[in-house]
NUVONU-289476 format. One line per 10 residues: for each residue y, z, x of C-alpha. Coordinates in steps of 0.1 Angstrom, whole numbers, plus 5000, padded with zeros to 4 digits. Layout:
N
Y/Z/X | ...
//
This chain:
227
6754/4787/8119 | 6763/4795/8159 | 6783/4777/8182 | 6753/4759/8200 | 6739/4749/8168 | 6773/4734/8154 | 6780/4714/8186 | 6746/4702/8188 | 6746/4686/8154 | 6785/4671/8166
6764/4656/8192 | 6740/4645/8170 | 6766/4628/8143 | 6791/4614/8175 | 6806/4634/8195 | 6804/4625/8233 | 6816/4662/8242 | 6820/4694/8217 | 6833/4726/8226 | 6848/4764/8207
6879/4775/8220 | 6890/4810/8212 | 6924/4807/8195 | 6938/4839/8206 | 6945/4824/8243 | 6970/4798/8222 | 6989/4826/8215 | 7027/4809/8216 | 7021/4775/8219 | 7042/4751/8201
7027/4740/8170 | 7035/4721/8139 | 7039/4735/8116 | 7048/4772/8135 | 7018/4792/8117 | 6994/4765/8121 | 6968/4793/8135 | 6976/4821/8108 | 6942/4829/8102 | 6927/4812/8118
6903/4828/8155 | 6884/4791/8166 | 6894/4755/8177 | 6861/4736/8173 | 6874/4708/8197 | 6853/4675/8199 | 6854/4640/8224 | 6847/4605/8223 | 6856/4585/8249 | 6868/4546/8248
6847/4529/8262 | 6857/4516/8298 | 6851/4479/8288 | 6881/4484/8270 | 6903/4499/8297 | 6889/4473/8324 | 6917/4448/8321 | 6944/4473/8325 | 6967/4466/8355 | 7002/4477/8345
7003/4480/8308 | 6982/4481/8280 | 6957/4458/8263 | 6950/4447/8227 | 6912/4456/8233 | 6925/4489/8245 | 6947/4491/8209 | 6916/4482/8194 | 6895/4509/8211 | 6921/4531/8210
6926/4529/8174 | 6893/4531/8168 | 6874/4560/8185 | 6908/4579/8169 | 6894/4565/8132 | 6862/4580/8145 | 6871/4612/8153 | 6890/4620/8117 | 6856/4612/8104 | 6837/4639/8126
6869/4663/8124 | 6863/4662/8086 | 6829/4665/8083 | 6830/4697/8107 | 6850/4709/8084 | 6832/4701/8053 | 6800/4717/8073 | 6825/4747/8083 | 6831/4760/8043 | 6792/4753/8034
6784/4779/8059 | 6810/4800/8041 | 6836/4795/8070 | 6872/4784/8059 | 6881/4754/8082 | 6911/4728/8087 | 6912/4693/8100 | 6942/4682/8125 | 6941/4645/8130 | 6933/4635/8165
6965/4611/8164 | 6995/4622/8144 | 7028/4619/8155 | 7046/4642/8137 | 7079/4650/8160 | 7088/4612/8178 | 7118/4623/8195 | 7090/4651/8218 | 7063/4632/8206 | 7043/4664/8193
7019/4666/8166 | 7003/4697/8147 | 6989/4710/8178 | 6976/4697/8215 | 6943/4685/8212 | 6945/4688/8251 | 6951/4721/8255 | 6918/4736/8230 | 6896/4713/8246 | 6907/4727/8277
6898/4760/8262 | 6868/4744/8245 | 6852/4739/8286 | 6857/4706/8285 | 6874/4697/8312 | 6910/4703/8329 | 6948/4691/8326 | 6957/4668/8356 | 6988/4655/8368 | 6994/4633/8337
6990/4658/8313 | 6960/4645/8298 | 6919/4667/8298 | 6905/4654/8329 | 6865/4659/8318 | 6843/4654/8347 | 6817/4630/8329 | 6846/4608/8318 | 6879/4620/8333 | 6908/4608/8308
6892/4582/8285 | 6885/4605/8256 | 6901/4612/8230 | 6899/4642/8209 | 6903/4661/8170 | 6901/4692/8167 | 6890/4720/8136 | 6905/4750/8129 | 6877/4783/8111 | 6878/4815/8108
6846/4818/8119 | 6838/4842/8143 | 6822/4812/8168 | 6816/4821/8204 | 6839/4807/8221 | 6832/4785/8252 | 6846/4793/8288 | 6875/4768/8309 | 6863/4755/8339 | 6881/4761/8367
6890/4736/8381 | 6917/4708/8390 | 6927/4670/8404 | 6929/4686/8439 | 6951/4665/8463 | 6947/4633/8435 | 6975/4614/8428 | 6962/4580/8417 | 6978/4582/8383 | 7013/4589/8398
7010/4559/8425 | 6999/4540/8390 | 7023/4550/8365 | 7043/4518/8356 | 7072/4539/8342 | 7069/4562/8376 | 7074/4593/8351 | 7043/4612/8367 | 7054/4635/8390 | 7021/4651/8406
7023/4685/8398 | 6996/4703/8389 | 7002/4730/8365 | 6975/4759/8359 | 6963/4766/8330 | 6986/4742/8313 | 7018/4732/8314 | 7041/4752/8299 | 7074/4722/8297 | 7053/4687/8301
7084/4680/8319 | 7077/4700/8351 | 7050/4674/8357 | 7060/4643/8339 | 7089/4627/8332 | 7086/4624/8293 | 7121/4603/8287 | 7106/4579/8315 | 7072/4577/8296 | 7087/4574/8262
7112/4543/8270 | 7077/4528/8286 | 7060/4532/8254 | 7092/4517/8236 | 7090/4487/8260 | 7050/4484/8248 | 7055/4489/8219 | 7075/4455/8210 | 7047/4439/8225 | 7020/4457/8206
7030/4472/8179 | 7023/4511/8194 | 7032/4532/8222 | 7004/4533/8246 | 7001/4526/8276 | 6964/4540/8294 | 6976/4529/8331 | 6972/4565/8342 | 6938/4565/8327 | 6922/4536/8340
6933/4545/8375 | 6920/4582/8375 | 6887/4585/8398 | 6870/4599/8368 | 6877/4573/8344 | 6849/4549/8370 | 6864/4518/8357
//
């Protein structure tokens, strides 16, 4: 199995985008646990978009329909990741599926690793000013899952793009948390781009209404989302 075959297979079973990242470039990036990447050479990134219709009614906060789409896409991604891990192991490789959405440290909102960092390295987009992955076709509507593997797959190349002078996500943010900073290639400190505490406080407010700390306002505002 090579990279092209794996990506074609992923698209055939439901991924909208897929790519392979060289994990060596993630050396020093925070992971939980700290040795998560030990023994793995590549990260297989797969994405599914939240449908535009689920974002259409978002103005200054999330909606129940957006929450439903968000949770459904995460479940689909987890299923894709598990199927991918099993396929890789069937071809003699070692594989570990990382959940699409699994917050382990709620104080700083971190999971096992940054799916966005892996997706950027896999050529699926660039990091926007809202520190979400912006894809040329779907904008920041994509959710991601990652499968780590020791297979020596050919890695894709990152896109050399950014958001330029656009500030729509910053202007729309209900928490005023987005600073409008372009961090290339990936922010070493997320705080340089987003006021994490202000964002978390607003998410907590939304969670009291929906039962889940999600927003979606900056996603809808992005011109690449094409809502």
